[in-house]
C-alpha positions in Angstrom: -2.1 5.8 8.3 -4.3 5.6 11.2 -6.7 8.3 9.7 -6.7 6.2 6.6 -7.7 2.9 8.4 -10.4 4.9 10.4 -12.1 5.8 7.2 -11.6 2.6 5.4 -13.3 0.6 8.2 -16.2 3.1 8.7 -17.5 2.2 5.5 -17.9 5.8 4.3 -14.7 7.0 2.8 -15.2 10.5 1.7 -12.8 11.5 -1.2 -12.8 15.0 -2.2 -10.7 17.9 -3.7 -9.1 18.2 -7.2 -5.8 17.1 -8.5 -3.0 18.8 -9.9 -3.7 18.1 -13.5 -7.3 18.7 -13.3 -8.4 21.9 -11.4 -11.5 24.1 -12.0 -13.3 21.2 -13.7 -17.0 21.4 -14.8 -19.0 18.8 -16.5 -20.9 20.2 -19.8 -23.0 17.6 -21.8 -21.1 14.8 -20.4 -17.7 15.9 -21.1 -15.2 18.2 -19.1 -13.8 21.6 -19.7 -10.3 21.5 -18.0 -6.9 22.3 -17.2 -6.0 18.7 -18.0 -3.3 16.5 -19.2 -3.4 14.2 -22.4 -1.8 10.9 -23.4 0.7 11.7 -25.8 0.9 8.4 -28.4 4.5 8.9 -29.1 5.9 9.1 -25.8 3.1 7.6 -23.6 3.3 10.4 -21.2 0.8 13.0 -20.0 0.8 16.3 -21.9 -0.7 19.4 -21.3 -4.1 20.3 -23.3 -4.7 23.9 -23.9 -7.3 25.5 -21.6 -11.0 25.6 -22.7 -10.3 22.5 -25.0 -13.6 20.3 -24.7 -12.5 16.8 -23.6 -13.9 13.2 -23.0 -11.7 11.8 -20.0 -12.0 8.2 -21.4 -10.6 9.7 -24.7 -7.5 11.7 -23.7 -6.7 9.1 -20.8 -6.7 6.3 -23.3 -6.1 7.8 -26.5 -6.8 5.4 -29.4 -5.9 2.3 -27.5 -8.8 0.1 -28.1 -8.3 -3.6 -27.2 -11.2 -6.4 -27.2 -8.8 -9.3 -26.2 -6.1 -8.0 -23.4 -7.3 -6.9 -20.1 -4.6 -4.3 -19.5 -3.1 -3.5 -22.7 -1.9 -0.1 -21.7 1.8 1.3 -21.3 1.1 4.8 -20.2 2.6 6.9 -17.2 0.2 7.0 -14.4 -0.4 10.5 -13.1 0.2 11.6 -9.5 -3.7 12.4 -9.1 -6.5 12.4 -11.5 -10.3 13.7 -10.5 -13.0 11.6 -11.7 -16.8 11.9 -11.8 -19.1 9.3 -10.7 -22.3 10.8 -11.9 -24.9 8.4 -12.9 -23.9 5.3 -11.1 -25.9 2.3 -10.8 -25.0 -0.7 -8.5 -24.3 -4.2 -10.5 -26.2 -5.9 -8.2 -27.6 -5.0 -4.6 -26.2 -8.1 -2.6 -23.4 -8.2 0.4 -20.0 -8.6 -0.1 -18.5 -12.0 0.5 -14.4 -11.3 -0.2 -12.7 -7.9 -0.2 -10.2 -6.2 -2.3 -6.3 -6.8 -1.4 -3.8 -9.8 -0.5 -5.8 -13.2 -0.2 -4.0 -16.6 0.1 -0.6 -15.5 -1.2 -2.4 -14.1 -4.3 -3.8 -10.9 -5.0 -7.7 -10.1 -5.2 -8.1 -7.5 -7.9 -11.8 -6.9 -6.7 -14.9 -7.7 -4.5 -16.8 -10.6 -4.6 -20.7 -10.1 -4.2 -23.1 -13.2 -3.2 -25.6 -13.7 -5.8 -27.7 -16.7 -6.9 -27.0 -18.3 -10.4 -29.0 -16.2 -13.1 -29.0 -12.9 -11.2 -29.1 -10.0 -13.5 -25.7 -8.0 -13.7 -26.1 -4.3 -14.6 -23.3 -1.9 -15.9 -22.2 0.7 -13.4 -21.9 3.7 -15.6 -22.3 4.7 -19.3 -19.8 3.1 -21.5 -18.8 1.1 -24.2 -17.9 -2.8 -24.1 -14.2 -3.2 -24.7 -14.4 -7.1 -24.0 -17.8 -8.6 -24.3 -17.6 -12.6 -24.7 -14.3 -13.7 -23.3 -13.7 -16.8 -21.4 -10.9 -17.4 -18.8 -10.7 -21.0 -17.7 -8.4 -20.5 -14.6 -9.7 -17.1 -13.7 -12.6 -15.0 -14.8 -14.7 -17.5 -16.3 -17.0 -15.7 -18.6 -16.5 -11.8 -18.2 -17.1 -8.5 -19.6 -15.0 -5.6 -19.3 -16.5 -1.8 -20.0 -14.6 1.4 -20.5 -16.8 4.5 -19.0 -16.6 7.8 -20.2 -15.6 9.2 -17.0 -12.1 7.3 -17.3 -12.8 4.0 -15.4 -13.0 0.6 -16.7 -15.1 -2.0 -14.7 -15.1 -5.8 -15.0 -17.7 -8.2 -14.1 -16.3 -12.1 -13.7 -17.8 -15.6 -13.3 -20.9 -14.9 -15.4 -23.1 -17.6 -16.3 -23.6 -15.9 -19.6 -22.6 -12.4 -21.1 -25.5 -10.7 -22.8 -23.1 -7.7 -24.8 -20.9 -7.9 -27.6 -17.5 -6.2 -28.4 -18.0 -2.5 -29.2 -21.5 -2.2 -27.9 -22.7 0.9 -26.2 -24.6 0.4 -23.0 -26.1 2.8 -20.3 -25.8 2.8 -16.8 -28.2 0.0 -15.2 -28.3 -1.9 -18.5 -28.3 -5.9 -18.0 -24.9 -6.9 -19.5 -24.7 -10.4 -18.4 -26.2 -13.2 -15.7 -24.6 -14.2 -12.8 -22.7 -17.6 -12.1 -19.8 -19.5 -11.2 -17.5 -19.9 -14.3 -13.8 -20.0 -14.2 -11.9 -20.0 -10.8 -14.8 -19.9 -8.5 -16.0 -22.0 -5.4 -19.6 -21.0 -5.9 -22.2 -18.3 -7.4 -20.9 -14.7 -6.9 -19.9 -11.8 -9.0 -16.3 -10.7 -9.1 -16.5 -7.1 -9.7 -13.3 -4.7 -10.4 -12.7 -1.1 -10.6 -9.6 0.0 -12.7 -7.7 3.2 -13.9 -5.2 2.9 -16.7 -5.7 -1.0 -16.5 -4.7 -1.2 -12.7 -7.0 -2.4 -10.4 -8.3 -0.3 -7.2 -10.6 -1.2 -4.3 -14.2 -0.4 -5.5 -14.9 0.7 -2.0 -13.1 3.7 -2.9 -16.0 4.8 -4.5 -18.9 2.7 -3.5 -20.6 2.3 0.0 -21.7 -1.4 -0.6 -23.7 -1.5 2.3 -26.0 1.0 1.0 -25.3 0.8 -2.7 -24.7 4.3 -3.2 -21.3 6.3 -4.0 -19.3 7.7 -1.1 -19.4 11.1 -3.4 -20.1 12.4 -6.7 -16.2 12.6 -7.6 -13.1 10.6 -6.5 -9.7 11.7 -6.9 -7.3 8.9 -7.8 -3.9 9.3 -6.0 -1.1 7.2 -7.3 0.3 6.3 -4.2 -2.7 6.0 -1.7 -5.4 4.3 -4.3 -3.0 1.8 -5.4 -0.9 1.1 -1.8 -2.1 -2.3 -1.6 -1.7 -3.8 -5.0 1.9 -1.9 -4.9 2.9 -3.6 -1.5 1.8 -7.0 -3.1 4.0 -6.4 -6.1 7.1 -5.2 -4.3 6.9 -8.4 -2.2 6.5 -10.5 -5.4 9.2 -8.9 -7.2 11.6 -8.6 -4.4 15.3 -9.3 -5.4 17.4 -8.7 -2.0 17.2 -11.0 1.0 14.1 -12.5 2.0 15.2 -12.4 5.4 16.0 -8.5 5.3 14.2 -6.0 7.5 12.6 -4.5 4.6 11.1 -7.6 3.3 9.8 -8.6 6.6 8.3 -5.2 6.8 6.5 -5.5 3.8 5.1 -8.7 4.6 3.8 -7.5 7.7 2.3 -4.6 6.0 0.4 -6.8 3.7 -0.7 -9.1 6.4 -2.0 -6.0 8.3 -4.1 -5.1 5.2 -5.4 -8.5 4.8 -6.6 -8.5 8.0 -8.3 -5.2 7.9 -10.0 -6.8 4.9 -11.5 -9.3 6.9 -12.7 -7.1 9.5 -14.7 -5.2 6.8 -16.2 -8.4 5.5 -17.3 -9.6 9.1 -18.7 -6.0 9.9 -20.5 -6.1 6.8 -22.2 -9.5 7.4 -23.0 -8.0 10.9 -24.5 -5.3 9.4 -26.8 -7.3 7.1 -28.1 -9.5 10.0 -28.8 -6.2 12.0 -30.8 -4.9 9.2 -32.8 -8.3 8.8 -33.4 -8.0 12.4 -35.4 -4.9 11.9 -32.9 -2.0 12.8 -32.7 1.0 11.1 -29.6 1.7 8.7 -28.6 4.5 11.1 -29.1 2.2 14.2 -27.1 -0.8 12.5 -24.4 2.0 12.0 -24.2 3.1 15.5 -23.5 -0.5 16.7 -20.8 -1.1 14.1 -19.4 2.3 14.7 -19.3 1.5 18.4 -17.3 -1.7 17.6 -14.9 -0.1 15.3 -14.1 2.6 18.0 -13.6 -0.3 20.5 -11.0 -1.9 18.1 -9.2 1.4 17.9 -9.0 1.8 21.7 -7.5 -1.5 21.9 -5.1 -0.9 19.0 -4.2 2.2 20.6 -3.4 0.5 23.9 -1.4 -2.3 22.5 0.9 0.4 20.6 1.2 2.3 23.6 2.3 -1.2 25.6 4.7 -1.8 22.6 6.3 1.6 22.9 6.7 1.0 26.5 8.4 -2.1 26.3 10.6 -0.4 23.2 11.6 2.2 25.7 12.4 -0.2 28.7 14.8 -2.3 26.3 16.7 1.1 25.1 17.0 1.9 28.9 18.3 -1.5 29.8 20.6 -1.3 26.7 21.8 2.3 28.0 22.5 1.0 31.5 24.4 -2.1 30.1 26.5 0.0 27.9 27.3 2.6 30.6 28.5 -0.5 33.0 30.7 -1.5 29.9 32.2 1.9 29.6 32.9 2.0 33.2 34.5 -1.3 33.2 36.6 -0.6 30.1 37.8 2.7 31.5 39.3 1.1 34.8 40.8 -1.9 32.5 42.4 0.9 30.2 43.9 2.7 33.3 45.2 -0.5 34.8 47.0 -1.2 31.4 48.7 2.1 31.1 49.4 2.0 34.8 51.0 -1.5 34.4 53.6 -0.2 31.7 57.2 -0.8 33.1 59.6 2.3 33.2 61.9 0.7 30.4 62.1 1.9 27.2 60.6 -1.2 25.8 57.8 -1.2 23.3 54.8 -3.0 24.7 51.2 -4.1 23.3 48.2 -2.7 25.4 44.4 -3.0 25.0 42.3 0.0 24.9 38.4 -0.8 25.0 36.3 1.9 23.1 34.1 4.0 24.9 31.5 6.6 24.2 33.1 9.5 22.3 36.3 7.6 21.1 37.5 7.7 17.4 40.8 6.6 16.0 42.4 10.4 16.1 41.4 10.5 19.8 43.0 7.2 20.6 46.2 7.5 18.8 46.7 11.4 20.4 45.9 9.6 23.9 48.7 6.9 23.2 51.1 9.0 21.3 51.0 6.9 18.3 49.2 7.5 14.5 46.1 6.3 13.3 47.8 4.5 10.6 49.6 2.5 13.2 46.1 1.5 14.8 44.8 0.7 11.6 47.8 -1.5 10.7 47.9 -3.4 14.2 44.1 -4.0 14.3 43.4 -4.7 10.6 40.8 -2.0 10.3 39.9 0.8 7.9 40.7 4.4 9.0 36.9 5.4 8.0 35.5 2.4 9.6 33.1 2.9 12.7 34.3 1.7 15.9 32.0 -0.2 18.3 31.4 0.3 21.8 33.5 -1.9 23.9 35.7 -2.9 20.9 39.2 -4.1 21.8 42.1 -1.8 20.1 45.6 -3.2 20.4 48.2 -0.6 20.6 52.0 -0.6 20.6 53.4 1.9 23.0 56.7 3.2 24.0 56.9 2.8 27.7 59.2 6.0 28.3 55.9 8.1 27.0 54.2 6.9 30.0 56.7 7.7 32.8 
C-alpha cells in the first residue's frame, strides 16, 4: 500500500507487465495477435480465443454491444487483468488539473477536471468511434461526448459548450471533438475527462502524466482490484447493509477519507508545479522540489505510524499487567473460598474467578463436578468462551475438600 501511494504521489506511475489473458502480445496494423479472451454474447463471460487469431481489442471486449444513449450499457464479467496499448495518445487539452478522480463531497468524482477557458478546443485522446456524440445531461455532464477506442478504453468529455461530432463518427487522435464550457452540473469552465474500461471509470492518472501531458508508459495493465480500488471502496460504503457503527464500516470510511486527502495533495502539488514552471524553473528542477516535499511527507507519516505503534504497544502492556494483577487476586480469592468450606457433608456454593488457561473441563475437574452442572448453575453454554475474571458459581460437597 505504501509503495502504491508513493507511486501515485510521484506523478509518474509506471505500469508494466502483461496480464494472464494477454501474454506475448504484439501490435500488427493496429490489431493484436494474442493468447486472449473474448466476450461470449450468450454468457457475458470471457472465453479463450484460438492462438494466432487476429483480433481488435475493442471488438472482443465489447463484442456487438454498441449503445448511443446509455453511458454504461455493459453487463460483462471484468477480467482480473488486461493489457492495453496506449499508442497514438494526444492530450485532450494541455491545461492544469483542478480536481482529481476519487471520493469528493460524499459523492464519487469519476474523472479529472481540467481548468479551461470557454471555447477552448477539446481533442480526442486516441483513435476511435463516437458512441455518444450529442447528448445533454442537465444535472451532470451537460453536453458530453463518449468515444470508444480500438485499444479497449472509452473516454468521456463533459461540460462542453458545444459538441462538434455525431454518433457513429470515426475520429483520429487529436481531432477536435468539441468546445470547452460549463454546461450541466458545473461551477465554472472546465473539462471533465474520464477514462473507462467496460463501463467502469478509472483514474486517468493511471495512464497520463498531466504535468507534462504525456503517457507514463506505452502500455497499461488494468488490474481489477488495484485499478478500481477507489470506486470499489466508495460503492462498498454506499451499498453497506451492516451496522453503520461497525468496525468494518468505519474502516471503509477511514480508507475513503485517506484516498480523498491524497487526491487533494496531488492537486496542491500540481498547482505548485505550475507556479514553479511559470517562475522559470525547468521541469527537472520543479520535480526535484516537489519530490523533496513528498519525501518529507513520507518521513512524517512514517514517524506518525511509529508513534501510533508505540502507543498501541503501551496499551497492550498495560492491559497485560492489569490482567496479571486480576488473575493473581482471583487466585487468592479462590483459595480463600475453598479454605473456608466447612468440614460437614453439606453442599455449598463457592465462586471461582476464571484465570488464564481455565476452561469448563478443567474447572469441573478441580472442584469434582461436571461440565453440565457448571453450565446449569451459571446458565452458560458448554461451547461458550470464558472471559478472564468471569465469576463461575460452583456447588461443591464439603467432604470433597477435607
